[in-house]
C-alpha positions in Angstrom: 0.0 0.0 0.0 1.3 3.5 -0.9 2.6 5.5 2.0 0.2 8.4 1.4 -2.8 6.0 1.2 -1.8 4.2 4.4 -1.4 7.4 6.3 -4.8 8.6 5.2 -6.4 5.4 6.3 -4.6 5.5 9.6 -5.8 9.0 10.3 -9.3 7.9 9.4 -9.0 4.9 11.6 -8.0 7.0 14.6 -10.9 9.4 13.9 -13.4 6.5 13.8 -11.9 4.9 16.9 -12.3 8.3 18.7 -15.9 8.5 17.6 -16.5 5.0 19.1 -15.3 6.1 22.5 -11.6 5.4 22.0 -11.8 1.6 22.6 -13.0 -1.3 20.6 -12.6 -5.1 20.5 -10.0 -6.1 17.9 -12.3 -8.9 16.8 -15.0 -6.3 15.8 -12.7 -4.0 13.8 -13.2 -5.7 10.5 -17.0 -5.3 10.8 -16.7 -1.6 11.6 -14.0 -0.2 9.3 -14.1 0.4 5.6 -14.9 -3.1 4.4 -11.1 -3.8 4.7 -10.0 -7.4 5.1 -8.6 -8.4 8.5 -5.0 -8.9 7.3 -4.9 -5.5 5.7 -6.5 -3.8 8.7 -4.2 -5.3 11.3 -1.0 -5.3 9.3 -1.2 -2.0 7.4 -3.2 0.1 9.9 -3.2 -1.2 13.5 0.4 -2.5 13.6 1.8 0.8 12.4 -0.3 2.9 14.8 0.8 0.8 17.7 4.5 1.3 16.7 3.8 5.0 16.4 2.3 4.8 20.0 -1.0 6.2 18.6 -2.8 3.1 19.8 -2.3 0.3 22.3 -3.6 -3.2 21.9 -4.1 -5.1 25.2 -5.7 -8.3 26.3 -8.1 -7.9 29.2 -8.9 -11.1 31.1 -12.6 -11.9 31.2 -12.1 -15.1 33.1 -9.5 -17.8 33.6 -10.3 -19.2 30.2 -11.0 -16.2 28.1 -9.3 -12.9 27.1 -10.8 -9.9 25.4 -8.3 -8.2 23.0 -9.0 -4.4 22.9 -7.5 -1.5 21.0 -7.2 1.8 22.7 -6.5 5.3 21.3 -3.6 7.1 23.2 -3.2 10.8 24.0 -0.7 10.9 21.1 -3.3 9.3 18.8 -5.7 12.1 19.5 -3.4 14.7 17.9 -4.9 16.1 14.8 -8.4 14.8 15.4 -10.8 17.8 15.2 -12.6 18.6 18.5 -10.9 15.7 20.3 -9.4 18.1 22.8 -12.9 19.2 23.9 -13.9 16.9 26.8 -17.6 17.6 26.1 -17.2 15.6 22.9 -16.0 12.5 24.6 -18.4 9.6 24.9 -16.9 8.4 28.1 -14.9 10.4 30.7 -11.7 8.3 30.4 -11.3 8.2 26.6 -7.5 7.7 26.1 -5.5 4.7 27.1 -3.6 6.7 29.6 -6.7 7.9 31.4 -8.2 4.5 31.3 -5.2 3.2 33.2 -6.1 5.4 36.2 -2.5 5.7 37.3 -1.7 2.0 36.8 0.8 0.7 34.2 -1.9 -0.8 32.1 -5.6 -1.3 31.8 -5.2 -4.9 32.7 -3.5 -4.0 36.0 -6.2 -1.4 36.7 -8.9 -4.0 36.1 -7.1 -6.6 38.3 -6.7 -4.2 41.2 -9.9 -2.3 41.0 -12.4 -4.9 39.8 -14.2 -4.9 43.2 -14.4 -1.2 43.1 -15.9 -1.3 39.6 -18.5 -3.9 40.7 -19.4 -1.7 43.7 -19.8 1.2 41.3 -22.1 -0.8 39.0 -24.2 -2.0 42.0 -24.6 1.5 43.3 -25.5 2.8 39.8 -28.1 0.1 39.3 -29.6 0.8 42.7 -29.9 4.5 42.1 -31.3 4.0 38.6 -34.1 1.9 40.1 -35.0 4.6 42.6 -34.8 7.2 39.8 -37.2 5.1 37.7 -39.6 4.9 40.6 -39.4 8.7 41.1 -40.4 9.1 37.5 -43.5 7.1 38.1 -44.3 9.1 41.2 -43.9 12.3 39.3 -46.1 11.0 36.5 -48.8 10.3 39.1 -49.6 14.1 39.1 -50.3 14.3 35.4 -51.0 10.8 34.1 -54.3 9.0 35.1 -52.5 5.7 34.7 -50.7 6.3 38.0 -53.5 8.2 39.8 -54.2 5.4 42.3 -50.7 5.2 43.7 -50.5 5.2 47.5 -47.7 7.7 47.7 -46.6 6.9 51.3 -46.5 3.1 50.6 -44.7 3.7 47.4 -42.0 5.8 49.0 -41.6 3.5 51.9 -41.1 0.6 49.5 -38.4 2.6 47.7 -36.7 3.3 51.0 -36.8 -0.4 52.0 -35.4 -1.4 48.6 -32.6 1.1 49.1 -31.8 -0.2 52.6 -31.8 -3.8 51.4 -29.3 -3.1 48.6 -27.1 -1.1 50.9 -26.9 -4.1 53.2 -26.5 -6.6 50.4 -23.7 -4.7 48.7 -22.4 -2.5 51.6 -23.1 0.7 49.8 -23.8 3.0 52.7 -20.5 4.9 52.4 -21.2 6.0 48.8 -22.0 9.7 48.7 -24.7 9.3 46.1 -26.4 6.7 48.2 -26.4 9.2 51.1 -28.1 11.8 48.8 -30.8 9.3 47.7 -31.5 8.4 51.3 -31.9 12.0 52.2 -34.2 12.6 49.2 -36.5 9.7 50.2 -36.5 10.7 53.9 -37.4 14.2 53.0 -40.3 13.2 50.7 -41.7 10.8 53.2 -41.5 13.5 55.9 -43.2 16.1 53.7 -45.7 13.8 52.0 -48.7 15.9 53.1 -47.3 19.4 52.5 -48.4 21.7 49.7 -45.0 21.6 48.1 -44.9 17.8 47.8 -45.5 17.8 44.0 -42.8 20.4 43.5 -40.4 18.4 45.7 -41.0 15.2 43.7 -40.2 16.9 40.4 -37.0 18.4 41.9 -36.0 15.0 43.4 -36.6 13.4 40.0 -34.4 16.0 38.3 -31.6 15.6 40.8 -31.7 11.8 40.5 -31.6 12.0 36.7 -28.5 14.0 36.9 -26.8 11.6 39.3 -27.7 8.6 37.1 -26.5 10.3 33.9 -23.2 11.2 35.6 -22.7 7.6 36.9 -23.6 6.0 33.6 -20.9 7.8 31.8 -18.3 6.1 33.9 -20.2 2.8 33.9 -19.9 2.8 30.1 -16.1 2.5 30.6 -16.5 -0.5 32.8 -18.9 -2.2 30.4 -16.2 -2.3 27.8 -14.1 -4.5 30.0 -16.9 -7.1 30.4 -16.3 -7.6 34.1 
């Protein structure tokens, strides 16, 4: 392949890898890039980019029997990609390989040492997402006849019990967002019969939505590693 054509394809490859969050399974590359055959893609594009330190290919252990081979874009690989320097354009908070390492020497080392922390994060996010979904239903109760027969006190108490059960099951009480959710539920239960209750529910829903959105951005990174 001519040098100019190869460089053009490499640049396009980095751009597409960036658009996909900066990380992909090597096994899926052929299905996502240009209709190129596997040999051409790996030998003419990926191999050279790894040598240039624009990409890193690493095997992440999924189990004792299986490994997932991933390709990551590096900070150097971002050079020249339009808008890549703007963090608001990133699909996950830790886009580059260096940031995904979180101070460790490799992503594999990070996953090995922080796997428990990742799982705790996922458990917390799933728990808060459930409460946020229930808050949506409670908010809908004020405008949608479908939910008009909800016993609000019973509903909130059930949500509170669910939260406590998950905190005990996964030992989540020390998580700051769990503390916030507990405070929200306690406040709503206490102020159930006040005139401001409807407004309080909507504000609680908005706050929970923001928390869930923030947490899911990081959870997207964990999902890539198939823990």
